[in-house]
N, C-alpha and C positions, 0 to 999 in steps of 0.2 A: 471298442464302445467299453464303456468303463464297466467294469464289475465293481460296485460298492458295500461297503461291509452292511449288516442288519441296520445297526445303529443307521448310519448316513443314510438308506431306503425310509425312513420313519420320518426324518428332515425334508426331502424330497416330497411326501406325501403329503406333508403338514404346509410345503412352502404351494406346493401345484394348487391343494382347498382354498388356502387364502388368495393366492394370486391369480387364478383362472379365469376369474373365480368359480369355484364350486362346489357343494356340498358335501360332505364326504361320504355320504346314504348314496349319493349321484357318480359319483369316483366308487364306489363299492359294485354299485349295477352294470357300470361300465365293466369291471371287470369281471366281475361273475359273466357278464355276457361273451368272453372272447372265448370262453372255458365251455360254456354251455354251445356259443355256436359251433364251436370242434365236434361236440360229440352231436348234434344234430345233423351236422354234415356229414361225420363217420360212421354213426349207426342208428338200428331200424328202431323206431320208437317201440316197439314189443319188446325188447329190452328193458329189465326191470333194472330200476338203479336205486343202492342203495346209498345216501349222505350222511354220513357221519360228522356232526360238528359238536365245537366245544364253547365255551362262554364267550369265547374274544371275535376279533374281527373275522380272522379265518372263519370261527363259523356261522357267521355273518355273511361270506361269501359263498357258503354250502347252502344257506338257508335264500337268498340270493339264485341259486344257479338249481336251484331245487325248483322254486315259481315257474324259473322260465323254461326249464326243462317239463314241467306238468303242461304248464301251455301248449306247447310243440307235442303232447299225446303221448311223452313219454310216461312209465309206472314209476312212479317216482316214491320211497317209503322215506323219512329224514328220521335219524337215533339219534335226539340228544344224549350227550355222554354229560350225565348229570354229575360233574364237579363241584358245583354250587351251582344256588338258585338261580343266580343271577347271570346274563347279558350283558355284552357291552353295547352300548345307546345303539350303533347301527345295528348289531345283532339282534337285539328287541325290535325295531321296527321290522325288518325282514321278516321273523318271527310271529311278528303279527300282521304281515301280509299274505304269506304263506298260509296263515290260519282263515282270514278272509276271502282268499281265494277259493279253498275249500276243495284241490283236488292231489292234491298231498297227502297221503297219510305221513302222524310226528309222532314219535312216542319220546320216551324218555327211559334211559337206561340207566340200573346205580347198580347193576348186577352182569358181568359177562355172561350169565347163565340163559340172560333175556336176549341178546342180540342170535339174530332169525339165522338160520342156514341161510347156503346160496349154491346157488348152479354154476358152474363155467363160463356160461352162458349172464351172467349177470355183471352189472358193474358198481364196483366197491368205491366212492370217493371219497376219499380223507382230508376234511375240513375241520378238524380236532382243535391242532395248533397248527401256527405258521412258524413264518419266519421270525425272529428274535428272542429263541427258548435258548436261556444261557444254564439252564437245570434239566439232568437226567430224568425220566419218568420213569418215576417210582408209584408203588399203589395200585391203584385203583385204572389210572389212567395206560400204567402199564400193559396191565393183564387185558385193557380192551385193545390196547394193541398191538400184543400176542395175537390175542385170540384171530385179528382181523389179519396176520402176515400167516395162519393157517387155513382161512378158509378160502374156497376157489371164486376168480371171478374174474373180471378185468381190473386191477387198481390203477385209481386214478388220483395223488396227490397235488389238494390246491396249495399253489407257492410254492411250501417245500414241507415234503414228508414227516409226521408228527413224529417228533422224538431228535431229527437233525439240526443240531448246531448251525448255525452261517457259518462259523468258518473253523476253531480249533474243536474237536469235538475228542480231543487225545482225555478228559475227564466224563467222558460218557457211557449212556449202559445200549450197546449194541444191539443187544436182544430187544431191549424196546424202541426201536424205530420202525415206522411203518415203512414196506416195500412196496415202493409203485413201479407200474408196467410204463408210466406215464407220469411224468411232473409240469405241470403248468405255470410258470414262474413270471412271473410278470413287472414288464419294465429290461430286468435284469437277471441275470445268470446270479447264483450263489456262489460263493468262492467253494465250497466244501464239493459242490457237484463234479467238480473236478479229481478230485485225489479215489483214487481206483477202487481204498476199501468201500465208498459210499456206492458203488454203483448199483449195487442188487438192493439197496434204498432208493435211490433216483431212478433208475430207469434210462426212457430216455426221457429228453428235456427238451421242452419247447421254451423260447421266449414269446410272451404274451405282452402286446405292444395298446397300454393304456392308456396314453396321453400324459407323462407325467412329465414338467416342466421341464424343457432343455434348458434353459435359462438355470436355473438352479443346481439341474446335473452337470453343465459344464463347470459351474462355480464349488463343484464339490471334489475336493480331492481325492485321490485315488490311485495307490501306487499299484494296481491291475486294471488287464487291459485284456478283450478279447481281440484274439486277430480276422477282421472281416476280410470278406473275399474284395469288396467294393476298396477298399483302405489300401491291399494286397495291389491291386490293379492301377491304382492310382500313382501307385512310386513305379508300374515297370516302365524301364527307359523307350523312349520310342528309337526308331534308326531312322538316321536322315539316308535318302538314296544316293551320295557319294562318298559314302561311309566304305572303309577300308578294314580291312583285319585286323590293322591296325592300332583301330579306334576301340575295340571291343576287349583289348587286353591280353596280357602275354603271359600265360599261368606257368608255373612251377607245382609238379605233385609229384612229392616224394614219396614214393608208396613201394610196397610190395616185396617179396622175401620168398626163399627156398618153402617150394609148395602153397604157396600167398599171391602166385599171380594174379589169381583171378582179382583181387584185392587192385592191382595199377588196372585190369583193364575197365572195373566198373568205375573207380573213381577217376580216372583221367573220360571216359565213354560221358560219362554225367556232365564233366566240365565243359567240354564240347558241345555236349545237346544242351549246354541251359545257356552257351551265345558265345563261348569264347572264342577270341579270334584264333588265339593259339595256347598250344597246351604243347608244353615239352615235361615230359615226366623219366624222376631219376630211378631208375631201377638197377639192381645187380646186375653182374654180367649174363647169368642165366635168362633172365628177363629179355633182352634184347630181342630175341627172334619172337618170342611169347609176345609180342609188344606189336614188335611190327605187323606181325602175321594179322593178330585179332584187330589192330587198330591202327590202318595205316595214317590216319587225319596228323597223330598225336608222334612230335617229335620225341626222342630218348637220350638223356644223357643218363652215360652208363658209370656204373659205380667203379671202385679199384677191388672191390669185392666180387667173387664171384656169387656170393650165395646171401650180403647183407648188405644193408645201408651201412656203413662203414665212415663217411664225409662227406660233406654239407658241401656241394659247389655252387659256385658265387653266383648270387640274388639280386646281381645289381639292376642286371637287363629283365629284370621279368615285376609282374605289375603289383602278384601275389602269389606267397606259397601257402600250400597246405601240405602236411607230412600226418602219416601215421598211419592208415592204415595196411597193417602185412608188415610193420619189420622188424616187430618182432624187439627182443628187450637185451639182445648181448650189450656185453660193457660197450665194443667200438660201436654198437649203435647209438647208447647213451652217450657218449662221447660225440659223435656227431649231431645229436642234437643240441646241445648244449653250447657248440661251436653255433651252431644255425641262430641263436636264440639271444646269443653273445652278439653276435654285428647284426640281427634284424632288428631295424631302429619301426617297419612299418608292422600293420598289425597280420598276425599271420593266424592260418585254420589249424588248428592237433584236432588230431583224432585219435580213437583206439589205443595199438601202443605207445602210441606219443604221448600221451594221457597217464597209460603205466607207467611209462618213465619217467614222467612228475610226480607220479605219486611215490617212486621209490627216492627221486630229489626233490622235497617239497620246498627246498629252498631255494629253487630255481623259478618259484612262481612268484619271485621277487622282481624276477627280470627278465619276464616276460613283454613281451612289446605293448604298449598299451593299445586297448580295444580290439585285441585279440581274441578268436570265436573258438572256444572250445566247445567239443561236443559230447560229451559222454553219456553212453547209458548209465541207469543209478545202478549199476557194479561199482563201473568205472568212478562215478561221482563219489561212491563212501569211502573206493579205496586216496581220494584227494582230499577228503574230509575225514568222515566217520559214521556210523550207522547212524540213522533215525529212527527213533520209535512211531512216527507216523508222517502221514505224507505233508502234513501242514508244516510239521519241523523241520522235514526236510527242504521244502518250499523256501522259509527262512534261511537256511543254510543257504540254500541256492543262492538267495538276494546277497547276504553278508557277503557270500565269496567271492561275485560279481563285483560287488562294490571295493573290497578288503584288497582285489589285485585287478581292477580297475577295466576288468574284463569283460567279454559277453558270453554268458556260459549258455547254451541249448543241454537241456536236458529232456531225452527224448523217453516218450514213452506212448499211452494213450492219448493224450491233451501232454503235445512237447509242449514245455516250458521256453522262455528265453528271459534272462535276467542282464540286468546292462547294468554298467558301473556308477548308473546316476540313481538304480535302487528301482527303479520298475521292474515290473513282470508281467510277461506277453503268454497267453494262452493260445495256444494255438488248436484249430477248428476243423481243420482237414484230415485225411487220414483215414484209415483201416487196421482191423488185425490181420488183415491179410499181408502189410507191410510188415510183418513179424518174424523176417527170414532173413538166410544169412545174405550178407552182401548191402541190406538196404541202407546201412549204417554207412559206407563208403559212395553208396550213390549221395546222398546228403551233403557228404562232406563234398565233393565233387562239384556239387551247386552252389555248395556256397563260397567255395571256393572262387569259382569261375564270376560268379556273381561280384565278391569284391574286388575282384581283377579286372573287373569290367569298370570299377569306377563308382559300386553303390557304398556306402559309407556301410562302416560295421552294424551298424544297429538295422538297417536297411536290406544288407544283405542275408543279416542273420534270419529275418523274419520273412523276407519274400524267398528267400531260400526251403524255410521247413513249411510252409504251406505250399508253395507248389510244390515241394516232394511230394505232402500231402495228398493234392488235389490229383496230382500224376498216378498214385498210389490208387484213389478211388477212382478215377478213369478205368484204369486196369482190371481191379479188381469188381468194376461193373459190367464189363466186358469178359473175365474170364474168373469172376468167381474169386472169390476169399482164398481159399484152400492152395488156390494151384498158382497164385502168383509168385514171381521170384523176384529178384533184382533187379536183373534185366527189363524185364516186364516194365518197371516204373520207367526204368530211363526211355524206354519207348511210346512210353505214353507223355513224356515231357513236353511234346509239342502240340499236342492236344492241349493239355492244360497251359502254356502261355496262349494260344487262344481266347481258351474260356474267358482268361484273364481279360485280354482284351477286350473282347466283344460287350464285357462289362461296362468299359469304360462309357 
């Protein structure tokens, strides 16, 4: 699914109105109906609903929702935040319709002291400003939003929380943005929904399909995409009855060191569970018995060193190499990594200490095999680049890095993002906070390496691996609870995640 900038959404809106064809007031009615329908389905009409509206079409949505909820026996009060005496044409139509209906109370607010007190069971709808805002709220509107944030109640934002910009909020005033429990956005999520610093404003968000022109959506360029379950499902390779293990790749996992052999077990196990026909794990001598005992399905390549990765094995017989978890950053290990990327021409998967080594030797980034996959967490990415002032800036840095070095960069987080050398960025939608646990990243490395070794192209190895990893984590959390999940649980649910994706087809 494309994620469009606020300015592009307006163009798609206008095209839909002209070419469906549909009057703008009827499109507004359709949009309002998606939200009022959700409220009717999820809440009892005895709840009192306060809808705060502004002068634009976001206020028009709020007025239409008010009328629709009043028809369904809800106790509705509309509070017009009187920034100006004017309403947009469609908002004016809905204002008159609401007055004619006569079922909802309408008040004008010119001072925050006029805002009534609420109770925890009340519902507060924010329809003051929608998407497309490009200046911080100041003066009276800012005071209204600040007051609403102090009030009790279930808070719902129509389309976008008032005060939040669609993309870059670096110049915004965070104390003047509405804090929603739920945000119902029309047709597309807004880019700023995906940044951690905005989670207290957006709350839980849901896309409401209002039937905008698919033709215009397809024609509108975007470099931002949302990874959907259906799309990933369509890229899962189908196995044939007479296939053998040689058909599913032989991957080399270079991982583990003294005190960190768990990383080797997790990464290798994840690769096997993700479908690799063969897995060979290269470990220091001390790891031989650990690996043979913990994971008998894996073959072992033994380093010359007792305790570290010190020499790169020959890689010609392997379909893919994944390297990094638990290998440390000793001098000999750095030399061994340099030797590997010097001779390897196919894409490799680099994580953890492999990335920390690259951060100390940034000139090596220039010799990475094209389309390699790097999987840093935010601090590792910061070491590879530099600190960012906010997550929008970091997203732009991620894209620039991927394009400059011709790699796929998987930046792990609440919505893991994947940037590719073509300049596109993909936002993951699976996963949960229970996956914020030691070894979770090692599991992801094994999964992506496995998919790459099975013949998935680098882009879809990264996208599929990230989504599958998150889905397995979701299934584990659903069964065990977020607090108790560990990395091994994610591996345990990879099979069920695959089954879900296959059932999606």
